[in-house]
N, C-alpha and C positions, 0 to 999 in steps of 0.2 A: 700561526696559520689556522689551526683548528678553531681558535676563538673567533677569527674573522669569518669563517664559514658558518659558525653557529649564530653569529649576529646578522647574517645576510637576510634571513627570512623573518626577522623579528622587528624590522623598522616599522614604526607606526603603532606598535602594540603597547598599550598602557597597562602594565602588569598590576598597578595599584588601583585600578579603576573599580574592580569588583568590591574591594574592601571599603571604599569611600562612598559608593552609591547607595541610595535608598532602595528598598524592595521595589518601589514603583518604577524607579529608573532601570533597575535590572530587568523587571518584567517587560518594560518598553523595549529595551535592547534585545531581549530574547525574541519578542514579537517581530521586531524589524529583521532580525537574522532569519527567522522562519519564513517571513514574507519574501525576503530576498532569495533564499534557497528554493522556495516553491516556484517563484517567478523564473528562476534561471535553470530549473531542473529540466532535463530533456523529457519529451513526451515518450512514454514507454507503451508499446503495443504488445499484446500477448496473443499467440495463436491458440487454437483450441486445445492442443496438448498441454501448453503451459497453464491455461485456465483450469483444465481438469486437474492438473497436478497441484495447483494452488488450492483448489477447493476440496481435493481428496475424493473426487468422483471420476467416473469414466467419461470418455468422449461422447458415447451415445446418451449419457445422462444430460450432458450439456445441450445436445440437440433436442432431447425430449422436453427439457425445461423451456427451450426457445419456442418449440411448437405449441406448447401449452400457454405461452405468453408469460411465463414466470421467470424469464431470464432476458437480459438485454440482448438486442440483436448486434451482431458484429458490424464493424465498419469496413467497407471495401477499400483495400489498399491498392489493388491492381486487379487485372483480370485473373480470376482463379485464386486470389489471395485476400483473405480478410482477417481481422483481428479485433480485439477489444482494447480500449484504453484501460490502463491499470486503475484509473480513477473510477471508471464504470464498474469494474469488478469490486473495488472497495465499497462503492455505494450499494451494490447488490448485497455484499456481506453485511453491511449495516442494517439492511432490511430484514435479515434473518432473526428469528427469535433467539433469545439467549437461553442457555440450558442445554441439556442433552436429551434428545428423544430416544426412546428405546428402539432398537432395530426390529424389523419384522421377525427375524429369526429368534431374537430374545423373547418377544411376546408370544410366539408360537410355542415355545418350550414352557410357557407358564411362568416366566420370570416376572418380577415386579419392577416397576419403574422408580 
């Protein structure tokens, strides 16, 4: 009975495929799987608190960046409710320079970068 349960979810899986495929075929299969997962993934919206937590900044910082034009505007979900697509936040993160900038406090104490 346990063997029957173990087999139920595996119909259609060719366990020997990866061994016999060329690297190009495997790359193509991975690309197709990623495209499928991306196309079928639910759209995720974040509120300002979630965005602040993801970026490690305060909520007022998010609003300051928006006012200065340095951060994407949220999308209105309903009256009094707005949020950001997670893809918009990812795109914002990709625009940020790599590396670590010294904090104001660190520079004020005479530390080096």
